[in-house]
C-alpha positions as CSV (number, residue, x, y, z in Angstrom):
1,M,-15.9,23.5,12.6
2,E,-18.7,21.5,10.9
3,G,-19.3,24.3,8.5
4,Q,-15.4,24.0,7.2
5,E,-16.1,20.6,6.9
6,R,-18.8,20.1,4.9
7,N,-17.4,22.8,2.6
8,R,-14.0,20.5,2.0
9,V,-13.3,17.0,0.6
10,L,-11.9,14.9,3.4
11,I,-9.2,12.0,1.7
12,V,-9.4,9.2,4.4
13,G,-7.0,6.8,4.2
14,A,-8.6,3.6,4.8
15,G,-5.4,1.4,5.9
16,P,-4.6,-2.2,5.0
17,G,-8.4,-2.9,5.1
18,D,-9.3,-4.1,8.7
19,P,-11.4,-1.3,9.9
20,E,-9.7,-1.2,13.3
21,L,-6.7,-0.1,11.9
22,L,-8.4,3.6,10.8
23,T,-7.2,6.2,12.6
24,V,-10.4,7.9,15.0
25,R,-10.6,10.6,13.1
26,G,-10.6,8.7,9.5
27,A,-13.5,6.6,11.1
28,S,-15.8,9.4,12.3
29,A,-15.0,10.7,8.9
30,I,-16.6,8.0,7.5
31,R,-19.6,7.6,9.6
32,E,-20.4,11.4,9.3
33,A,-20.1,11.7,5.3
34,E,-22.9,11.8,3.0
35,V,-21.3,10.6,0.4
36,I,-18.2,8.4,0.0
37,F,-16.7,7.9,-3.3
38,Y,-13.7,5.3,-3.5
39,D,-12.1,3.2,-6.5
40,C,-10.6,0.0,-5.0
41,R,-12.0,-2.6,-3.8
42,T,-9.5,-3.1,-0.4
43,V,-11.0,0.1,1.4
44,E,-14.4,-2.2,1.1
45,P,-14.5,-3.6,4.7
46,V,-14.3,0.0,6.0
47,L,-17.5,1.0,4.3
48,L,-19.2,-0.9,7.1
49,L,-18.8,2.3,9.1
50,A,-21.0,4.8,6.6
51,S,-24.0,5.8,8.0
52,E,-27.2,4.4,6.2
53,R,-28.0,7.4,4.9
54,A,-24.5,7.9,3.0
55,A,-24.3,7.9,-0.9
56,V,-21.6,5.1,-1.4
57,V,-20.3,5.5,-4.8
58,R,-17.8,3.2,-6.3
59,V,-16.0,5.3,-9.5
60,D,-14.1,3.2,-12.1
61,R,-10.5,4.1,-12.2
62,S,-9.8,5.8,-15.5
63,P,-6.6,4.9,-17.0
64,Y,-4.2,8.2,-16.6
65,E,-1.4,8.8,-19.8
66,T,2.2,8.4,-18.5
67,G,3.5,11.7,-17.4
68,Q,-0.1,13.4,-17.7
69,G,-1.5,12.6,-14.3
70,C,-5.1,13.0,-13.2
71,R,-7.0,15.2,-15.2
72,E,-10.1,17.8,-14.5
73,E,-12.2,15.2,-16.7
74,T,-11.4,12.2,-14.3
75,P,-14.5,10.2,-13.5
76,M,-13.6,10.8,-9.7
77,I,-12.4,14.2,-9.9
78,V,-15.8,15.1,-11.9
79,A,-18.0,13.2,-9.1
80,I,-16.4,15.1,-6.4
81,R,-16.4,18.7,-8.0
82,E,-20.4,18.0,-8.3
83,H,-21.2,16.7,-4.6
84,I,-19.0,19.5,-2.9
85,Q,-20.5,22.0,-5.2
86,R,-24.3,21.2,-3.7
87,G,-22.6,21.3,-0.1
88,L,-22.8,17.9,0.9
89,R,-20.0,16.3,3.0
90,V,-17.7,14.4,1.0
91,V,-14.9,11.7,1.5
92,R,-12.7,10.3,-0.8
93,L,-11.6,7.1,0.6
94,K,-8.0,6.3,-0.1
95,T,-6.2,2.6,0.5
96,G,-3.4,2.4,2.9
97,D,-2.2,6.0,3.1
98,P,-3.4,8.4,0.4
99,T,-0.1,9.7,-0.5
100,L,2.3,6.8,-0.5
101,F,1.4,6.0,-3.8
102,G,1.2,9.4,-5.0
103,G,-2.1,8.6,-6.9
104,E,-3.7,11.2,-4.1
105,V,-1.2,13.6,-4.7
106,D,-2.1,14.2,-8.5
107,E,-5.9,14.3,-7.3
108,C,-4.4,16.9,-5.1
109,D,-3.1,19.0,-8.0
110,V,-6.5,19.2,-9.6
111,L,-8.5,20.4,-6.4
112,D,-5.7,23.0,-6.1
113,R,-6.3,23.9,-9.6
114,L,-10.0,23.9,-9.2
115,D,-9.6,25.9,-5.5
116,I,-11.7,23.0,-4.1
117,P,-10.1,22.6,-0.2
118,Y,-9.7,19.2,1.3
119,T,-8.2,17.9,4.3
120,V,-5.9,14.8,4.1
121,I,-6.6,11.9,7.2
122,P,-3.5,9.4,7.1
123,G,-4.2,5.8,7.3
124,V,-1.1,3.0,7.7
125,S,0.1,1.2,4.8
126,A,0.0,-2.6,4.4
127,G,3.7,-2.5,4.7
128,A,3.6,-0.5,8.0
129,A,0.7,-2.9,8.6
130,A,2.4,-6.1,8.5
131,A,5.5,-4.9,10.0
132,S,3.8,-4.5,13.2
133,A,1.5,-6.9,12.8
134,Y,4.9,-9.7,12.8
135,A,6.8,-8.2,14.5
136,L,9.1,-7.3,12.0
137,P,12.6,-5.7,13.1
138,I,12.7,-3.4,9.9
139,S,15.4,-0.9,11.7
140,R,17.9,-1.3,14.4
141,K,18.5,1.9,15.8
142,F,22.1,2.6,16.1
143,E,23.0,0.1,13.5
144,S,20.7,1.1,10.7
145,D,17.3,3.8,10.6
146,A,16.6,3.2,6.7
147,V,13.0,1.7,5.3
148,L,12.5,1.8,1.7
149,N,9.7,1.6,0.2
150,I,9.3,0.8,-3.6
151,I,6.6,0.8,-5.7
152,A,7.6,-1.9,-8.4
153,A,4.3,-2.6,-10.5
154,A,6.3,-0.8,-13.6
155,I,10.1,-1.0,-14.0
156,T,11.2,1.6,-16.2
157,D,14.9,2.3,-15.4
158,D,16.3,-0.6,-16.3
159,F,16.4,-1.8,-12.1
160,A,18.7,1.4,-11.8
161,L,16.3,2.0,-8.5
162,I,16.8,-1.7,-7.2
163,R,20.3,-1.5,-7.8
164,D,20.6,1.6,-5.7
165,A,18.6,-0.1,-3.2
166,A,21.0,-2.9,-3.3
167,R,23.6,-0.7,-1.8
168,L,21.0,0.4,1.2
169,L,20.4,-3.2,2.1
170,G,24.1,-3.7,2.2
171,H,24.0,-1.1,5.3
172,G,21.2,-2.8,6.9
173,A,18.2,-1.1,5.6
174,T,14.9,-3.0,5.0
175,V,13.2,-2.9,1.3
176,V,9.8,-2.9,1.4
177,L,8.4,-3.7,-2.4
178,Y,4.7,-2.8,-3.0
179,M,2.7,-4.7,-6.1
180,A,6.0,-6.2,-7.0
181,T,4.6,-9.6,-7.8
182,A,5.2,-9.4,-12.0
183,N,8.8,-8.1,-11.3
184,L,10.2,-10.2,-8.3
185,P,12.8,-12.2,-10.8
186,G,14.3,-9.2,-12.1
187,I,14.3,-7.6,-8.5
188,L,15.7,-10.8,-7.1
189,R,18.3,-11.2,-10.0
190,T,19.3,-7.6,-9.5
191,F,19.9,-8.0,-6.3
192,R,22.2,-10.7,-6.5
193,E,23.9,-9.5,-9.0
194,A,24.9,-6.4,-6.8
195,G,26.3,-8.6,-4.4
196,V,23.0,-9.1,-1.8
197,P,24.1,-12.3,0.1
198,D,21.2,-15.1,-0.8
199,A,21.0,-15.2,3.1
200,M,19.2,-11.8,3.4
201,P,15.7,-12.5,4.7
202,V,12.5,-12.3,2.7
203,V,8.9,-11.6,4.9
204,A,6.0,-11.8,2.4
205,V,2.4,-10.6,3.7
206,S,-1.1,-10.8,1.8
207,K,-3.9,-8.9,2.7
208,A,-2.4,-7.2,5.8
209,G,-5.1,-6.7,8.1
210,W,-7.6,-8.9,6.2
211,P,-9.3,-11.6,7.7
212,D,-7.4,-14.2,5.4
213,E,-4.3,-12.4,5.9
214,A,-1.1,-14.9,5.1
215,F,2.3,-14.8,4.9
216,A,6.0,-16.8,4.0
217,R,9.4,-16.4,5.7
218,T,12.0,-17.1,2.8
219,T,15.4,-15.4,2.1
220,L,16.5,-14.1,-1.1
221,G,18.6,-17.7,-2.2
222,E,15.7,-19.9,-1.9
223,L,13.5,-17.4,-3.7
224,T,15.7,-17.1,-7.1
225,A,16.5,-21.1,-6.9
226,A,11.9,-21.8,-6.7
227,G,11.6,-19.4,-9.3
228,C,9.9,-17.1,-6.7
229,P,6.2,-19.5,-6.6
230,I,4.9,-18.8,-3.2
231,A,0.8,-19.2,-3.3
232,L,-0.4,-15.8,-1.8
233,L,-2.9,-13.9,-3.1
234,E,-2.5,-10.1,-3.6
235,P,-1.6,-7.9,-2.5
236,V,1.4,-8.5,-1.3
237,V,4.0,-7.0,0.4
238,Y,7.7,-7.8,0.3
239,H,10.0,-6.9,3.1
240,I,13.5,-7.9,2.7
241,G,16.5,-7.0,5.1
242,R,19.2,-8.1,7.4
243,Y,16.9,-7.6,10.6
244,V,13.7,-8.9,9.3
245,R,12.6,-11.8,11.3
246,V,9.1,-13.0,12.2
247,R,8.6,-12.6,15.7
248,N,4.8,-12.8,16.1
249,V,2.2,-14.8,14.2
250,P,-1.2,-13.1,14.3
251,A,-4.0,-15.3,15.0
252,G,-5.7,-16.6,12.1
253,S,-2.7,-15.9,9.8
254,Q,-1.8,-19.1,7.3
255,E,2.0,-19.5,6.5
256,F,2.9,-20.5,3.0
257,F,6.4,-22.0,2.0
258,V,8.4,-21.3,-0.9
259,K,8.1,-24.4,-3.1
260,A,11.0,-25.6,-5.5
261,P,10.3,-26.5,-8.9
262,E,9.2,-30.0,-9.4
263,N,12.4,-31.1,-11.8
264,A,15.0,-29.5,-9.3
265,G,18.2,-31.2,-8.6
């Protein structure tokens, strides 16, 4: 088994940042790695588990052209190929769960073309970690079994997906928004236009699983009226849904509050 693992890339989900939220297998892979590649600072806390003999390399992200995805000349692929061909035990460390945002799907496509074997070790996504830490009831058995994760960094469909999500909110589903802060005003406006009530609960969690984790609990109407100002550090995940409410506050987590504009009223 060890020889097989040495000859394949281990793509490890680092979870939201807390090393204690790693899977046992993921932690073992990091400890045994001879070289670790990563491209996001969010994973750096788990690098404390790496062997002192391991080479830990941060590879700059390369902007992918829209629709082209990852390419063989991407620095990360070049680095992985070079070191796996040398027979080293390579770990590609990804934030959260490796396939949630699709970035690792693109890299896997290239590894397939290059005939480089790999294993994907799952991790905990920030949305799931936050829901558990705050005991958010993001679904209710026999009432709503749907949780919709939306990557909202770029809105290119005139909020069509958000309008569809609004219909699911009406059925009791929970919508979890990632990388959504820049587009939050438009998202909230679309929800309201689609008939989502102002009383719809919203819980935003900043840096889930980090020592400086923070959160805010509010509603769709309050956020909209305030112009969306919450002093939370990125990355922030937003949980929106009929059943969403904070039932537990992790030790050390700081609560922030929505602030209305000074000229309100």
